[in-house]
C-alpha positions in Angstrom: -38.5 17.3 -19.4 -39.9 15.1 -16.6 -36.7 13.8 -14.9 -37.0 12.1 -11.5 -33.3 11.6 -10.9 -31.2 14.8 -11.1 -27.7 14.3 -9.6 -27.1 18.1 -10.1 -29.5 18.8 -7.2 -26.8 17.9 -4.8 -24.2 20.1 -6.5 -26.2 23.3 -6.0 -24.1 25.4 -3.8 -20.8 25.1 -1.9 -22.5 24.2 1.5 -24.5 21.4 0.0 -21.6 20.0 -2.0 -19.6 20.0 1.3 -22.4 18.2 3.1 -22.5 15.3 0.7 -18.8 15.0 -0.1 -17.6 11.4 -0.2 -13.9 12.1 0.4 -12.8 14.0 3.5 -9.3 15.4 4.0 -7.8 16.3 7.3 -4.4 18.0 8.1 -4.0 15.2 10.7 -3.3 12.8 7.9 -0.6 14.8 6.2 3.1 14.0 6.6 5.8 16.5 5.5 9.1 15.0 4.3 12.2 17.0 5.1 16.0 16.8 4.5 18.5 17.3 7.4 22.2 17.5 6.6 25.3 17.3 8.7 27.1 20.6 9.0 26.4 24.2 10.0 24.7 27.2 8.4 23.0 25.1 5.7 19.7 26.4 4.3 20.2 25.3 0.7 17.5 25.2 -1.9 17.3 22.0 -3.9 17.6 23.0 -7.6 15.3 20.3 -8.9 12.7 20.9 -6.1 12.1 24.6 -5.9 10.8 25.6 -2.5 12.4 22.6 -0.8 15.7 22.8 1.2 18.4 20.9 2.9 18.7 22.0 6.5 21.5 21.8 9.1 20.2 21.5 12.7 21.3 25.0 13.6 18.9 26.4 11.0 16.1 23.9 10.9 13.9 25.5 13.6 12.7 27.9 11.0 11.2 25.1 9.0 9.9 23.2 12.0 8.1 26.3 13.2 6.5 26.6 9.8 5.4 23.0 10.0 3.8 23.5 13.4 2.2 26.8 12.5 0.7 25.2 9.3 -1.2 22.5 11.3 0.8 19.6 10.0 1.6 17.3 12.9 4.0 14.7 11.4 7.4 14.8 9.6 9.4 12.2 7.8 13.1 12.6 8.2 15.8 11.9 5.6 19.4 12.3 6.6 22.4 13.5 4.5 25.7 12.6 6.2 28.9 14.5 5.8 30.8 11.2 5.0 29.7 8.0 3.2 31.4 4.6 3.0 30.8 1.2 1.5 28.5 0.0 4.3 26.8 3.2 5.1 28.0 3.1 8.7 26.9 6.7 9.5 23.3 5.4 9.3 23.2 3.8 12.7 25.7 5.9 14.7 24.2 7.5 17.9 25.5 10.9 16.6 24.3 10.4 13.1 22.4 13.2 11.5 18.9 11.6 11.8 19.6 10.6 15.4 20.7 14.2 16.2 17.7 15.6 14.3 15.2 13.4 16.2 16.6 14.5 19.6 16.6 18.1 18.5 13.0 18.0 17.3 11.8 16.2 20.4 13.4 18.7 22.6 12.3 21.8 20.7 9.0 20.7 19.1 7.7 17.8 21.2 4.3 18.2 19.6 5.6 16.9 16.3 5.3 13.2 15.5 8.6 12.1 14.1 8.9 9.3 11.5 12.3 8.3 10.2 13.1 6.8 6.8 15.3 3.7 7.2 17.5 3.0 4.2 21.1 2.9 3.2 21.2 4.8 -0.1 21.9 8.2 1.5 24.8 6.7 3.5 26.6 4.4 1.1 29.4 5.6 -1.2 27.9 3.6 -4.0 24.3 4.8 -3.5 22.6 1.4 -3.4 20.2 0.5 -0.6 22.3 -2.1 1.2 25.5 -4.0 1.6 27.1 -5.1 -1.7 28.4 -8.4 -2.7 30.1 -7.6 -6.0 27.6 -5.5 -7.8 24.6 -7.0 -6.1 22.9 -6.0 -2.9 23.2 -8.8 -0.3 19.7 -9.0 1.0 20.3 -10.8 4.3 23.4 -8.9 5.3 21.5 -5.7 4.7 18.7 -6.7 7.1 21.2 -6.5 10.0 22.3 -3.0 9.3 18.7 -1.9 8.6 17.6 -3.3 11.9 20.5 -1.6 13.7 19.6 1.7 12.0 16.0 1.5 13.0 16.9 0.7 16.6 19.2 3.7 16.7 16.4 6.0 15.5 14.0 4.7 18.1 16.5 5.0 20.9 17.0 8.6 19.8 13.3 9.2 20.3 11.7 8.5 16.9 7.9 7.8 17.1 7.8 5.5 14.1 10.3 4.0 11.6 9.7 3.6 7.9 12.0 1.1 6.0 12.2 2.0 2.3 14.9 -0.3 1.1 12.7 -3.0 -0.4 14.8 -5.9 1.0 12.9 -9.1 1.6 12.2 -9.7 5.3 13.3 -6.3 6.5 10.0 -5.6 8.4 10.2 -8.8 10.3 13.9 -8.3 11.3 13.2 -4.7 12.4 10.2 -5.8 14.3 12.2 -8.5 16.0 15.0 -6.2 17.0 12.7 -3.4 18.3 10.7 -5.9 20.4 13.9 -7.5 21.8 15.0 -4.0 23.0 11.7 -3.1 24.6 10.1 -1.0 21.8 7.1 -3.3 21.2 4.8 -0.3 20.8 6.9 1.5 18.2 5.0 1.2 14.8 6.5 0.4 11.5 5.3 2.1 8.3 6.6 -0.1 5.6 7.3 1.1 2.1 5.6 -2.1 1.1 5.0 -1.2 -2.6 7.9 0.9 -3.9 8.4 0.8 -7.6 11.6 1.4 -9.5 10.5 4.7 -10.8 11.8 7.6 -12.8 9.8 9.9 -10.6 12.5 9.7 -7.9 15.1 11.8 -9.8 14.8 15.1 -7.8 14.9 13.2 -4.5 18.2 11.6 -5.6 19.5 15.1 -6.3 18.3 16.3 -2.9 19.9 13.4 -1.0 22.9 12.7 -3.2 21.7 9.1 -3.4 21.8 8.2 -7.0 23.4 4.8 -7.6 27.0 5.0 -8.7 26.4 2.1 -11.1 23.5 0.1 -12.4 20.0 0.7 -11.0 17.6 -0.5 -8.3 15.4 -2.7 -10.4 16.6 -5.9 -8.7 15.0 -4.8 -5.4 12.4 -2.1 -6.2 9.3 -3.3 -8.0 8.7 -3.5 -11.7 6.1 -0.8 -12.7 4.4 -3.4 -14.9 3.3 -5.4 -11.9 0.1 -4.8 -9.8 -0.6 -8.3 -8.4 2.9 -8.4 -7.0 2.1 -5.4 -4.9 -0.5 -7.5 -3.0 2.1 -10.1 -2.3 4.6 -7.5 -1.0 2.0 -6.0 1.2 0.8 -9.4 2.5 4.4 -10.3 3.5 4.9 -7.0 5.3 1.6 -7.6 7.2 2.7 -11.1 8.2 6.1 -9.6 9.4 4.4 -7.0 11.6 3.9 -3.9 9.5 1.4 -1.5 11.1 1.0 0.8 8.1 1.5 0.0 4.4 2.7 2.4 1.8 2.5 2.8 -2.0 5.2 4.9 -3.7 5.1 6.8 -6.1 1.6 8.4 -5.8 -0.4 9.7 -8.8 0.8 7.1 -11.3 -0.1 4.2 -9.0 -3.5 5.0 -7.7 -4.9 1.7 -9.0 -2.4 -0.1 -6.8 -3.3 2.0 -3.8 -7.0 1.1 -4.3 -6.2 -2.6 -4.5 -4.3 -2.4 -1.2 -7.1 -0.4 0.5 -9.6 -3.1 -0.6 -7.4 -6.0 0.4 -6.0 -5.1 3.8 -7.2 -3.6 7.0 -4.0 -1.8 7.9 -3.9 2.0 7.1 -2.4 2.7 3.8 -0.1 5.7 3.1 0.7 7.2 -0.2 3.9 9.0 -1.0 3.5 11.8 -3.6 7.2 11.9 -4.6 9.7 14.5 -5.7 9.1 14.1 -9.4 5.4 14.8 -8.9 6.3 17.9 -6.9 8.8 19.1 -9.4 6.4 18.7 -12.4 3.7 20.8 -10.7 6.2 23.5 -9.7 7.7 23.6 -13.2 4.3 23.7 -14.9 3.0 26.4 -12.5 6.2 28.5 -13.1 5.6 28.3 -16.8 2.0 29.4 -16.4 0.6 26.2 -17.8 -1.6 25.3 -14.7 -3.3 26.8 -11.8 -0.9 25.7 -9.1 -3.3 25.7 -6.1 -6.1 24.0 -8.0 -3.8 21.2 -9.2 -2.3 20.7 -5.7 -5.8 20.4 -4.3 -7.2 18.2 -7.0 -4.2 15.9 -6.9 -4.6 15.4 -3.2 -8.3 14.7 -3.5 -7.6 12.1 -6.1 -5.1 10.4 -3.8 -7.5 10.3 -0.9 -10.4 9.2 -3.1 -8.3 6.2 -4.3 -7.8 5.1 -0.7 -5.0 7.0 1.0 -5.4 7.1 4.8 -2.1 9.1 5.1 -0.5 11.3 2.5 3.3 12.1 2.4 3.7 15.2 0.3 6.0 18.2 -0.1 2.8 20.2 -0.4 1.7 19.2 3.1 1.9 22.6 4.6 0.1 24.2 1.8 -2.6 21.6 1.8 -3.1 22.2 5.6 -3.5 25.9 4.9 -6.1 25.2 2.1 -8.0 22.9 4.5 -8.0 25.5 7.2 -9.3 28.1 4.8 -12.0 25.8 3.5 -10.6 25.6 0.0 -10.3 21.9 0.2 -11.7 19.4 2.7 
């Protein structure tokens, strides 16, 4: 057959496929989320997230060394306090678990870039992401404690803060407080588009942050809405967000692509605990090729527009990149 155009020509051999590859992946863009917990001698596997652990600071160097050795250069910290109260007061204390962890990492592994999650759900006794007024989260009162928490993280040495609460105006308030205290160069990675998702279940198990009543649908986004994502991101940009984020990952790639096309800020994607748990469970049952699915999923996320990828598979992906199995 006389065919002039044969796309298969550029698929003939691994080297040629690599030469013309449209989507490139670098370990520099991977962020590893990790759970630090108040206490001692804690190296506790999370039942719903096999292979992920809660760590106390006297044990966490084992994990941090693995991160460094893997080639991953950034971590996202989530703190689990020993005590919780109605207002989540342990979130902003100078001796809080995240504040201690930041100082520890900066003293022992200064080459790591430390991003801190800023939210209240791990710290409040009711599990909601802010200060309650009855059974509702009071948006404006919550802004003050979020800003106070972000400031305490940066004062401890955090390189970047990432507010995940989904309160209106929180990026602007955090930016104002950081600037007023001389941290004008500290970037904010905003969880701009965070959906009220069933994919978060294992994380809530890991952090003990499930709501004691109700749900988070009054502040996290409705999964039915895509145009609203552009509004949320636009407001965050106006308030000073340096990086935008979409969460969860695989189920919202259309939203990620829309943000990438609309905004000039880098866009991060969070491949969440439920996605991780499903891959682990399917692989354990022998239903999928685990490595192949991890790699293909990551490629899909970058192809849809992710500049940064937050994933529990970060260390493995860095290994696959280094070995040339993905790139």
